[in-house]
C-alpha positions as CSV (number, residue, x, y, z in Angstrom):
1,M,81.0,116.2,-114.0
2,T,78.0,116.6,-116.2
3,N,74.5,116.1,-114.7
4,K,71.8,115.0,-117.1
5,V,68.2,115.3,-116.2
6,A,66.4,112.1,-117.2
7,G,63.3,112.5,-119.5
8,R,64.1,116.1,-120.6
9,R,64.7,116.9,-124.3
10,G,63.9,119.6,-126.9
11,F,61.3,119.6,-129.7
12,T,62.3,117.9,-132.9
13,L,62.1,119.6,-136.2
14,V,59.1,117.5,-137.2
15,E,57.2,118.5,-134.1
16,C,57.9,122.2,-134.7
17,L,56.6,121.9,-138.2
18,I,53.5,120.2,-137.1
19,A,52.9,122.8,-134.4
20,V,53.3,125.6,-136.9
21,A,51.0,123.9,-139.4
22,V,48.3,123.4,-136.7
23,G,48.6,127.1,-135.6
24,M,48.3,128.3,-139.2
25,A,45.2,126.2,-139.7
26,V,43.6,127.6,-136.6
27,L,44.4,131.1,-137.6
28,A,43.1,130.5,-141.1
29,A,39.8,129.2,-139.6
30,V,39.5,132.2,-137.3
31,Y,40.2,134.6,-140.2
32,T,37.7,132.9,-142.4
33,A,35.0,133.1,-139.7
34,V,35.7,136.8,-139.1
35,W,35.8,137.6,-142.8
36,S,32.6,135.7,-143.4
37,G,30.9,137.5,-140.5
38,Q,32.0,140.9,-141.8
39,R,30.6,140.1,-145.2
40,S,27.3,138.9,-143.8
41,T,27.0,142.0,-141.5
42,T,27.8,144.3,-144.5
43,G,25.2,142.5,-146.6
44,I,22.6,142.9,-143.9
45,D,23.4,146.6,-143.6
46,R,23.0,147.0,-147.4
47,K,19.6,145.2,-147.3
48,V,18.3,147.2,-144.3
49,T,19.4,150.5,-145.8
50,T,17.9,149.8,-149.2
51,G,14.7,148.4,-147.6
52,Q,14.2,151.4,-145.3
53,D,14.5,153.9,-148.2
54,A,12.3,152.0,-150.6
55,R,9.6,151.2,-148.0
56,A,9.4,154.8,-146.9
57,A,9.1,156.1,-150.4
58,L,6.4,153.5,-151.2
59,E,4.3,154.4,-148.2
60,V,4.4,158.2,-149.1
61,M,3.5,157.5,-152.7
62,A,0.7,155.2,-151.7
63,M,-0.7,157.8,-149.2
64,E,-0.7,160.6,-151.7
65,L,-2.1,158.5,-154.6
66,R,-4.9,157.4,-152.3
67,M,-5.9,161.1,-152.0
68,A,-6.2,161.6,-155.8
69,S,-9.5,163.3,-156.7
70,Y,-10.2,164.5,-153.2
71,N,-12.9,167.2,-153.5
72,P,-14.8,168.1,-150.4
73,N,-17.1,170.3,-152.5
74,Y,-17.8,167.9,-155.3
75,S,-21.6,168.4,-154.9
76,T,-21.3,172.1,-155.7
77,V,-18.0,172.5,-157.6
78,T,-18.2,170.4,-160.8
79,N,-14.6,171.0,-162.0
80,P,-12.0,172.0,-159.5
81,W,-9.3,170.3,-161.5
82,T,-6.5,172.2,-163.2
83,D,-4.7,172.1,-166.5
84,I,-1.2,172.8,-165.3
85,S,0.0,174.1,-168.7
86,S,-2.4,177.0,-168.6
87,C,-3.8,177.1,-165.0
88,N,-7.3,176.8,-166.4
89,G,-9.9,174.1,-165.9
90,G,-8.6,170.6,-166.4
91,D,-10.3,167.6,-168.0
92,A,-13.4,167.0,-165.8
93,A,-13.6,163.4,-167.0
94,R,-10.2,162.6,-165.6
95,R,-10.9,164.2,-162.2
96,G,-7.9,164.2,-159.9
97,I,-5.7,162.0,-162.1
98,Q,-5.0,164.4,-165.0
99,N,-2.2,162.3,-166.4
100,A,-1.3,158.6,-166.0
101,A,1.2,156.3,-167.7
102,A,3.4,153.4,-166.7
103,D,6.2,155.7,-165.7
104,T,4.4,158.8,-164.4
105,I,1.3,160.1,-162.8
106,Q,-0.1,163.5,-162.0
107,I,-2.6,163.6,-159.1
108,Q,-4.7,166.5,-157.9
109,M,-6.6,167.1,-154.6
110,D,-8.5,170.1,-153.2
111,L,-6.9,170.0,-149.8
112,N,-8.1,173.5,-148.6
113,G,-11.6,173.1,-150.0
114,S,-11.3,176.3,-152.1
115,G,-12.9,174.7,-155.1
116,S,-9.7,174.8,-157.2
117,C,-6.6,172.6,-157.2
118,G,-3.2,174.2,-157.2
119,D,-3.7,177.2,-155.0
120,A,-2.2,175.5,-152.0
121,A,0.9,173.4,-151.4
122,N,0.8,169.7,-152.3
123,E,-2.5,169.9,-154.2
124,I,-0.9,169.0,-157.5
125,I,1.8,166.3,-157.4
126,V,3.7,164.6,-160.2
127,Y,5.6,161.3,-159.7
128,A,7.9,160.1,-162.5
129,L,10.4,157.4,-163.2
130,D,13.7,158.9,-164.3
131,T,15.4,155.8,-165.9
132,P,18.7,157.5,-167.0
133,N,19.4,158.6,-163.5
134,Q,17.9,155.5,-161.8
135,R,15.5,157.4,-159.6
136,V,11.9,158.4,-158.9
137,T,11.2,162.1,-158.9
138,R,8.4,164.1,-157.1
139,Q,7.3,167.5,-158.2
140,T,4.7,169.8,-156.7
141,L,3.0,172.5,-158.8
142,T,0.9,175.5,-158.0
143,C,-1.2,177.6,-160.2
144,S,-1.4,181.1,-158.7
145,G,-1.4,183.3,-161.7
146,A,1.2,181.4,-163.9
147,P,2.1,177.8,-163.3
148,A,5.2,177.4,-161.1
149,T,7.6,174.8,-162.3
150,P,10.4,174.4,-159.7
151,G,11.6,171.2,-161.3
152,A,11.5,167.6,-160.3
153,Q,13.2,166.7,-157.1
154,S,14.8,163.3,-156.3
155,F,12.3,161.3,-154.2
156,L,14.0,157.9,-154.3
157,G,17.5,157.5,-155.7
158,G,19.4,160.5,-157.1
159,A,20.9,162.1,-160.1
160,A,24.6,162.3,-160.8
161,G,26.4,164.1,-158.0
162,E,23.6,163.6,-155.5
163,V,23.9,161.6,-152.4
164,K,21.9,158.4,-152.7
165,A,21.5,155.0,-151.0
166,V,19.6,153.2,-153.7
167,R,19.2,153.0,-157.4
168,V,15.7,152.6,-158.9
169,V,16.2,150.1,-161.7
170,N,12.6,149.6,-163.0
171,G,13.8,150.7,-166.4
172,D,16.6,148.3,-166.5
173,T,14.3,145.4,-165.6
174,A,11.4,146.5,-167.9
175,T,9.2,146.7,-164.8
176,P,6.5,149.5,-164.9
177,L,6.5,151.8,-162.0
178,L,2.7,152.1,-162.1
179,R,-0.1,149.8,-163.4
180,Y,-3.7,150.7,-163.5
181,F,-6.8,148.5,-163.1
182,N,-10.6,149.1,-163.5
183,S,-13.4,147.9,-161.3
184,A,-13.3,144.4,-162.9
185,G,-9.6,144.1,-162.1
186,T,-8.5,144.4,-165.7
187,D,-5.2,146.0,-166.4
188,I,-5.9,149.2,-168.4
189,T,-2.4,150.7,-168.4
190,S,-2.1,150.3,-172.2
191,S,-5.4,152.2,-172.7
192,L,-4.3,155.4,-170.9
193,P,-4.8,158.3,-170.9
194,G,-8.2,157.6,-172.5
195,A,-9.2,155.2,-169.7
196,I,-8.2,157.4,-166.8
197,G,-11.8,157.7,-165.7
198,Q,-12.0,153.9,-165.2
199,I,-9.1,153.7,-162.8
200,R,-10.1,152.0,-159.5
201,R,-6.8,150.6,-158.4
202,I,-3.1,151.5,-158.9
203,E,-0.3,149.1,-158.3
204,I,3.1,150.7,-157.5
205,T,6.3,148.6,-158.0
206,L,9.8,149.7,-157.0
207,V,12.8,147.6,-158.1
208,V,15.8,148.9,-156.3
209,D,19.5,148.2,-156.0
210,S,21.7,149.2,-153.1
211,E,24.1,151.9,-154.1
212,D,27.1,150.1,-152.6
213,I,28.3,146.7,-153.6
214,D,27.1,143.8,-151.4
215,P,30.2,141.7,-150.5
216,S,27.9,138.8,-149.5
217,L,26.9,138.4,-153.1
218,G,30.4,137.7,-154.4
219,G,31.9,141.1,-154.1
220,S,30.7,142.5,-157.4
221,Q,26.9,142.8,-157.2
222,R,24.5,145.2,-155.6
223,R,21.7,144.0,-153.4
224,R,18.4,144.0,-155.4
225,M,15.0,144.2,-153.8
226,I,11.4,144.6,-155.1
227,Y,8.6,146.3,-153.2
228,S,5.1,146.7,-154.4
229,T,1.7,147.8,-153.0
230,S,-1.8,148.4,-154.3
231,V,-3.7,151.7,-153.8
232,V,-7.4,152.3,-154.1
233,P,-8.0,156.0,-154.9
234,R,-11.5,156.0,-153.3
235,N,-12.2,159.6,-154.1
236,H,-11.5,159.1,-157.8
237,G,-13.9,156.2,-158.1
238,V,-16.8,157.4,-155.9
239,Q,-17.3,160.6,-158.0
240,F,-18.0,158.8,-161.3
């Protein structure tokens, strides 16, 4: 005798197909959410890393440019500035900004009060935009006997083979690294180096790309950010 349990039966083929379709839809939604979250997290990481490096570099540049023309003995020493090519007296009219252009600046400061720039560390500093290598370099010079030229070091970004987190792309975007203004607020960048003595404010702009691709931007672009600040080299202006 066969006993049949009333009301019990298996799933039909249609029901199985519907269940599989629903399960796949749920899995696809979960996968999309996880993938989107990972892309967003990676994008934020690119932004934070790029921003940290650029901001730190900008703050150091601003701090050092603000010290340009520092001369604690200016009342008794008329020309402590140095011509780095010969280690002799520099251009007194230019004070502690012996060279300035849209992509480079050489600043000097008499930190040890000796009456001469270049006989101590960090008294002569040169910043420059290295467009081919997409970086900003920083070089310190001394003039004890003969000028020492250790070579420019990567300050933000890096040359080929160097570890770097950002690319400085001012050159690619035709954005000047430095702009100079007189006391009336007029841009005098195009009048340099003749107008160095008129500089009262310096604007620094960094256009940077993340070194790694940002997947939140479509998977083929780098995160681009722009940072800028204005610096008033008070010592440079007060001595004119």
